[in-house]
C-alpha positions as CSV (number, residue, x, y, z in Angstrom):
1,M,-0.4,17.4,10.4
2,K,-3.8,16.3,9.3
3,M,-4.6,13.8,6.5
4,K,-5.7,15.7,3.4
5,K,-9.1,14.9,1.9
6,D,-7.7,13.4,-1.3
7,E,-5.3,11.0,0.5
8,M,-7.9,8.7,2.1
9,P,-9.6,7.6,-1.1
10,F,-6.2,6.8,-2.5
11,R,-5.3,4.7,0.5
12,L,-8.7,2.8,0.6
13,R,-8.5,2.1,-3.1
14,E,-5.0,0.6,-2.6
15,L,-6.5,-1.7,0.1
16,L,-9.7,-2.6,-1.7
17,P,-8.5,-5.5,-3.8
18,K,-8.0,-7.7,-0.8
19,F,-11.7,-7.4,0.1
20,G,-13.0,-8.8,-3.2
21,P,-14.0,-12.4,-3.5
22,D,-10.9,-13.1,-5.7
23,R,-8.0,-11.4,-7.3
24,K,-9.9,-10.4,-10.4
25,A,-12.9,-8.9,-8.6
26,K,-14.6,-5.8,-10.0
27,Y,-14.5,-2.5,-8.1
28,W,-18.1,-2.8,-6.9
29,E,-17.4,-6.4,-5.6
30,Q,-14.4,-5.0,-3.6
31,I,-16.6,-2.2,-2.3
32,E,-19.2,-4.7,-1.2
33,G,-16.5,-6.9,0.4
34,M,-15.2,-4.0,2.4
35,A,-18.7,-2.8,3.3
36,D,-19.6,-6.3,4.6
37,F,-16.4,-6.4,6.7
38,L,-17.1,-3.0,8.2
39,G,-20.9,-3.7,8.6
40,K,-21.7,-0.7,6.6
41,Q,-23.7,-0.1,3.4
42,P,-21.8,-0.3,0.1
43,R,-22.8,3.3,-0.7
44,T,-21.1,4.4,2.5
45,V,-17.8,2.7,1.6
46,E,-18.1,4.0,-1.9
47,A,-18.4,7.5,-0.5
48,Y,-15.2,6.9,1.6
49,A,-13.3,5.8,-1.5
50,S,-14.6,8.6,-3.7
51,Y,-12.4,11.6,-4.6
52,S,-15.5,13.8,-5.0
53,E,-17.4,13.1,-1.8
54,D,-16.5,14.6,1.6
55,R,-17.2,11.5,3.8
56,T,-14.2,10.0,5.4
57,V,-13.9,6.6,7.2
58,S,-13.3,6.9,10.9
59,A,-9.8,6.3,12.2
60,D,-11.0,3.2,14.0
61,D,-12.5,1.7,10.9
62,Y,-9.5,2.7,8.9
63,W,-7.3,0.7,11.5
64,R,-9.7,-2.3,11.3
65,V,-9.4,-2.3,7.5
66,V,-5.6,-2.0,7.6
67,V,-5.2,-5.0,10.1
68,E,-7.6,-7.1,8.0
69,W,-5.8,-6.1,4.8
70,V,-2.5,-7.3,6.2
71,K,-4.1,-10.6,7.4
72,R,-5.6,-11.2,3.9
73,K,-2.4,-10.2,2.1
74,S,-0.3,-12.6,4.2
75,R,-2.4,-15.6,3.1
76,S,-0.6,-17.7,0.6
77,T,-0.6,-21.3,-0.7
78,A,3.2,-21.3,-0.7
79,A,5.2,-22.6,2.3
80,P,5.4,-19.9,4.9
81,A,8.6,-17.9,5.4
82,F,7.6,-16.6,8.8
83,L,5.3,-17.6,11.7
84,V,3.4,-15.5,14.2
85,L,3.2,-17.4,17.5
86,D,1.1,-16.9,20.7
87,D,2.5,-17.0,24.2
88,N,2.1,-20.8,24.2
89,G,4.0,-21.2,21.0
90,D,0.9,-22.0,19.0
91,Q,0.8,-20.7,15.4
92,L,-1.6,-17.8,14.8
93,Y,-0.5,-16.7,11.3
94,E,1.8,-17.8,8.4
95,T,3.3,-15.0,6.3
96,Q,5.6,-14.7,3.3
97,W,7.3,-11.4,4.3
98,P,8.9,-10.2,7.6
99,W,6.8,-6.9,7.6
100,Q,3.6,-9.0,7.7
101,A,4.9,-11.1,10.6
102,M,6.2,-8.1,12.5
103,F,3.0,-6.2,12.0
104,L,0.6,-9.0,13.1
105,A,2.8,-9.9,16.0
106,D,2.8,-6.2,17.2
107,V,-0.9,-5.9,16.8
108,E,-1.7,-9.2,18.6
109,G,1.0,-8.8,21.3
110,T,2.7,-11.9,20.3
111,S,6.1,-13.0,18.8
112,W,7.2,-13.9,15.3
113,G,10.1,-16.0,13.9
114,A,11.5,-17.1,10.5
115,T,11.2,-20.6,9.1
116,P,14.3,-21.9,7.3
117,R,12.8,-20.4,4.1
118,G,12.5,-16.9,5.6
119,V,16.0,-16.6,7.2
120,G,17.4,-14.9,4.1
121,Q,14.7,-12.2,4.2
122,M,15.7,-10.9,7.6
123,R,18.0,-8.3,5.9
124,F,14.8,-6.4,4.9
125,F,14.3,-5.5,8.6
126,T,15.3,-1.8,8.7
127,A,15.6,0.9,11.3
128,P,12.4,2.7,10.1
129,A,10.5,-0.6,10.3
130,G,11.8,-1.0,13.9
131,R,10.5,2.5,14.7
132,R,7.0,1.7,13.3
133,S,7.0,-1.5,15.3
134,R,7.8,0.3,18.5
135,L,5.0,2.7,17.8
136,R,2.5,-0.1,17.1
137,R,3.4,-1.7,20.5
138,L,2.9,1.6,22.3
139,V,-0.5,2.1,20.7
140,R,-1.5,-1.5,21.4
141,D,-0.7,-1.3,25.1
142,D,-3.0,1.7,25.4
143,I,-1.1,3.1,28.4
144,I,-0.8,6.4,26.7
145,G,-4.0,7.4,24.9
146,R,-4.0,7.9,21.1
147,K,-4.9,11.6,21.5
148,I,-1.7,12.2,23.5
149,I,0.4,10.2,21.0
150,C,-1.1,12.3,18.2
151,A,-0.3,15.5,20.1
152,M,3.3,14.4,20.7
153,F,3.8,13.7,17.0
154,D,1.6,16.6,15.8
155,F,-0.7,14.5,13.6
156,D,-4.3,13.3,13.6
157,E,-5.5,9.8,14.3
158,H,-5.7,8.8,10.6
159,C,-2.0,9.7,10.3
160,L,-1.4,7.6,13.4
161,V,-2.7,4.6,11.5
162,D,-0.5,5.5,8.5
163,Y,2.6,5.7,10.8
164,Q,2.0,2.1,11.9
165,L,1.5,0.7,8.5
166,E,3.9,-1.6,6.6
167,G,3.9,-2.9,3.0
168,V,2.3,0.1,1.4
169,G,3.6,2.8,-1.0
170,W,2.9,5.7,1.3
171,L,5.1,4.6,4.2
172,S,5.4,7.1,7.1
173,T,8.0,6.6,9.8
174,P,8.0,8.1,13.3
175,D,10.7,10.5,14.2
176,E,13.2,8.8,16.5
177,M,13.4,11.7,19.0
178,R,9.7,12.0,19.4
179,L,9.4,8.2,19.7
180,Q,11.9,8.2,22.5
181,M,10.1,11.0,24.3
182,L,6.9,8.9,23.9
183,E,8.6,5.8,25.3
184,H,9.9,7.9,28.2
185,V,6.3,8.9,29.0
186,Y,5.3,5.3,28.7
187,R,7.9,4.1,31.1
188,A,7.0,6.9,33.6
189,Q,3.3,5.9,33.4
190,T,4.0,2.2,33.9
191,S,6.4,2.7,36.8
192,A,3.9,5.1,38.5
193,A,1.2,2.5,38.1
194,A,3.4,-0.2,39.7
């Protein structure tokens, strides 16, 4: 499965608001914010988000935007409900929702936990979220290349980013059987390397 041309502009436009200087930023300010983050010209990012132009953001840049979007979305002035901690127990991020903590912990290779305020939200952890988390960890470890992962799931690298996402309206969830096959290949590769 390959991402359709009209899907990427929709996704980027959903992510754009977090790249503006504030919540009420105009579209062009959001474009400039994302362009600044990616180190590209605003016209390039505008072409990525346009329904009429054929330019598409690279899968690597799409992933960078997604990770930054989650980091910015998790910022809040309210008391945190979840914490993302490094191996020494030092706090890396504070989040309001479990999906944000789980995503950031998987991406950073760390752990996460609930504060007393977040314990009640743990019921939102679902089996599909668990599968997306397992896929993120496999991609992060880079034992199996992204091209092989995409071939096993029969999708392109843009779709691989979508399958790792949380907190968006276009959630995709990996198939359990293919994910188990991928984990079997991962275990075989790591045991052969040992």
